VMD Tcl script that draws the C-alpha trace (Angstrom):
set ca {
  {-22.81 78.71 -110.01}
  {-23.22 75.48 -111.93}
  {-25.59 75.70 -114.87}
  {-28.54 73.42 -114.23}
  {-31.46 72.88 -116.56}
  {-34.84 73.70 -115.06}
  {-36.81 70.65 -114.09}
  {-33.79 68.32 -113.81}
  {-32.44 66.58 -110.71}
  {-29.45 68.07 -108.91}
  {-27.26 66.46 -106.30}
  {-27.67 68.00 -102.84}
  {-24.45 70.05 -102.76}
  {-25.04 71.47 -106.23}
  {-28.59 72.48 -105.27}
  {-27.43 73.90 -101.91}
  {-24.80 76.05 -103.64}
  {-27.31 77.31 -106.20}
  {-29.84 78.06 -103.44}
  {-27.25 79.99 -101.44}
  {-26.40 82.14 -104.43}
  {-30.05 82.80 -105.26}
  {-30.84 83.57 -101.62}
  {-28.10 86.21 -101.54}
  {-29.82 87.96 -104.45}
  {-33.11 88.15 -102.53}
  {-32.22 88.44 -98.85}
  {-31.62 92.19 -98.86}
  {-35.23 92.66 -99.91}
  {-36.74 90.29 -97.36}
  {-37.54 90.55 -93.66}
  {-37.07 86.77 -93.62}
  {-36.07 84.21 -96.20}
  {-35.46 80.50 -95.82}
  {-34.54 77.62 -98.07}
  {-37.18 74.90 -97.85}
  {-38.02 71.65 -99.65}
  {-35.53 68.89 -100.27}
  {-32.54 71.12 -99.61}
  {-33.75 71.84 -96.08}
  {-34.35 68.11 -95.59}
  {-30.85 67.44 -97.00}
  {-32.19 65.06 -99.62}
  {-29.50 63.36 -101.73}
  {-31.13 64.58 -104.93}
  {-33.23 67.69 -105.41}
  {-35.84 67.27 -108.13}
  {-37.19 70.00 -110.39}
  {-36.88 73.14 -108.28}
  {-35.40 75.01 -105.33}
  {-37.97 76.25 -102.82}
  {-37.83 79.44 -100.77}
  {-40.14 80.88 -98.15}
  {-40.02 84.69 -98.14}
  {-41.42 87.58 -96.18}
  {-40.58 90.48 -98.53}
  {-39.95 93.93 -97.07}
  {-42.72 96.40 -97.76}
  {-43.05 100.14 -98.17}
  {-45.96 101.87 -96.44}
  {-48.00 104.05 -98.78}
  {-50.75 105.17 -96.39}
  {-52.19 107.56 -98.97}
  {-52.49 104.94 -101.72}
  {-55.51 105.74 -103.92}
  {-56.35 102.04 -104.18}
  {-56.38 101.43 -100.42}
  {-53.39 99.11 -100.51}
  {-51.11 100.49 -97.81}
  {-48.12 98.20 -98.12}
  {-46.26 97.42 -101.33}
  {-43.35 95.02 -101.68}
  {-40.05 96.81 -102.08}
  {-38.99 97.46 -105.65}
  {-35.73 95.54 -105.18}
  {-37.67 92.30 -104.59}
  {-39.92 92.90 -107.60}
  {-37.05 94.03 -109.85}
  {-34.83 91.08 -108.92}
  {-37.55 88.63 -109.87}
  {-38.29 90.60 -113.05}
  {-34.77 89.71 -114.28}
  {-35.67 86.02 -114.07}
  {-37.98 84.17 -116.45}
  {-41.46 84.11 -114.96}
  {-43.33 80.80 -115.22}
  {-46.29 81.98 -113.14}
  {-47.23 84.26 -110.26}
  {-46.94 87.99 -109.62}
  {-43.94 89.32 -107.68}
  {-45.81 92.45 -106.61}
  {-48.62 90.69 -104.73}
  {-48.57 86.94 -105.42}
  {-48.43 84.30 -102.69}
  {-46.75 81.67 -104.84}
  {-44.46 82.27 -107.78}
  {-42.29 80.13 -110.02}
  {-39.34 81.45 -111.96}
  {-36.42 80.13 -113.92}
  {-33.38 81.88 -112.49}
  {-30.85 83.21 -115.03}
  {-28.57 80.30 -114.00}
  {-31.19 77.88 -115.36}
  {-32.48 76.72 -111.96}
  {-36.24 76.55 -111.42}
  {-37.21 78.48 -108.27}
  {-40.46 78.31 -106.30}
  {-41.15 81.22 -103.95}
  {-43.86 81.03 -101.30}
  {-44.76 84.21 -99.45}
  {-45.49 83.93 -95.74}
  {-46.23 86.42 -92.98}
  {-45.04 86.68 -89.40}
  {-48.35 85.04 -88.42}
  {-47.99 81.87 -90.53}
  {-44.23 81.62 -91.16}
  {-43.84 78.36 -89.21}
  {-46.75 76.66 -90.97}
  {-45.63 77.67 -94.47}
  {-42.03 76.65 -93.75}
  {-43.15 73.26 -92.41}
  {-45.58 72.71 -95.27}
  {-42.99 73.59 -97.93}
  {-40.18 71.64 -96.29}
  {-42.15 68.42 -96.70}
  {-42.29 65.52 -97.16}
  {-45.96 65.51 -98.17}
  {-46.75 62.43 -96.08}
  {-45.12 64.03 -93.04}
  {-47.12 67.22 -93.42}
  {-50.32 65.16 -93.73}
  {-49.34 63.55 -90.43}
  {-48.95 67.04 -88.87}
  {-52.37 68.06 -90.25}
  {-53.94 64.99 -88.60}
  {-52.17 65.80 -85.32}
  {-53.46 69.38 -85.49}
  {-56.97 68.10 -86.12}
  {-56.70 65.76 -83.11}
  {-55.55 68.72 -81.00}
  {-58.55 70.85 -82.05}
  {-57.08 72.88 -84.91}
  {-57.39 73.01 -88.68}
  {-55.51 74.65 -91.55}
  {-57.28 76.90 -94.02}
  {-55.86 79.39 -96.54}
  {-52.34 78.90 -95.17}
  {-53.20 79.60 -91.54}
  {-53.81 77.45 -88.47}
  {-57.22 78.06 -86.88}
  {-58.95 76.74 -83.78}
  {-61.71 74.23 -84.61}
  {-65.16 75.74 -84.37}
  {-63.94 79.23 -85.15}
  {-62.16 81.40 -87.63}
  {-59.57 82.96 -85.29}
  {-56.06 82.63 -86.71}
  {-53.52 80.96 -84.43}
  {-50.10 82.61 -84.47}
  {-47.48 80.14 -85.79}
  {-44.29 82.17 -86.24}
  {-42.04 79.09 -86.02}
  {-42.27 75.38 -86.70}
  {-41.75 74.88 -82.97}
  {-45.05 76.71 -82.34}
  {-46.87 74.06 -84.40}
  {-45.23 71.22 -82.50}
  {-46.24 72.95 -79.27}
  {-49.89 73.00 -80.43}
  {-49.78 69.23 -80.93}
  {-47.79 68.55 -77.77}
  {-44.64 67.28 -79.49}
  {-40.97 68.23 -79.67}
  {-39.59 69.89 -82.81}
  {-38.29 67.38 -85.37}
  {-35.22 68.08 -87.53}
  {-36.23 68.46 -91.20}
  {-33.81 65.75 -92.32}
  {-35.51 63.18 -90.05}
  {-39.08 63.94 -91.15}
  {-40.54 60.91 -92.84}
  {-44.12 60.09 -93.68}
}
mol new
graphics top color blue
foreach p $ca { graphics top sphere $p radius 0.5 }
foreach p [lrange $ca 0 end-1] q [lrange $ca 1 end] { graphics top cylinder $p $q radius 0.2 }
display resetview
């Protein structure tokens, strides 16, 4: 893998190669993992960091004294522990930033089966495009709070396991990440 300084721009192919290598380190410890951000949009330059959406595997400890039944697998936590932590907690955090041992800055967002599509769309960007989606959701009678889509007037979480499920809510066809503009 090419050595890249954290916080510096990378050309697309360099960033894609780095992301693929990093993803291979994590994927065995995840139910799902996806590259997001500029790499998913196939931007010519990737600025500052590589973004991943993860659903780490968990271990069920039903008899946990602290009432926390599911813990992320040690492999996920230990892999991230070998990287330089900028912020976030690999054992229970929802957003973490690390500097990978190759020098690449990595952002990791944790999603669930319930909100995978929303988090992937949100973290694929562009910001202006996601704001457009938020307005479309609002027009269709939904809102986003705490990383979940909810029906207006209530607190019931709407299942959004894919980006396509969000487009369905707003009555539109799925749009390729590389054509999303704001």
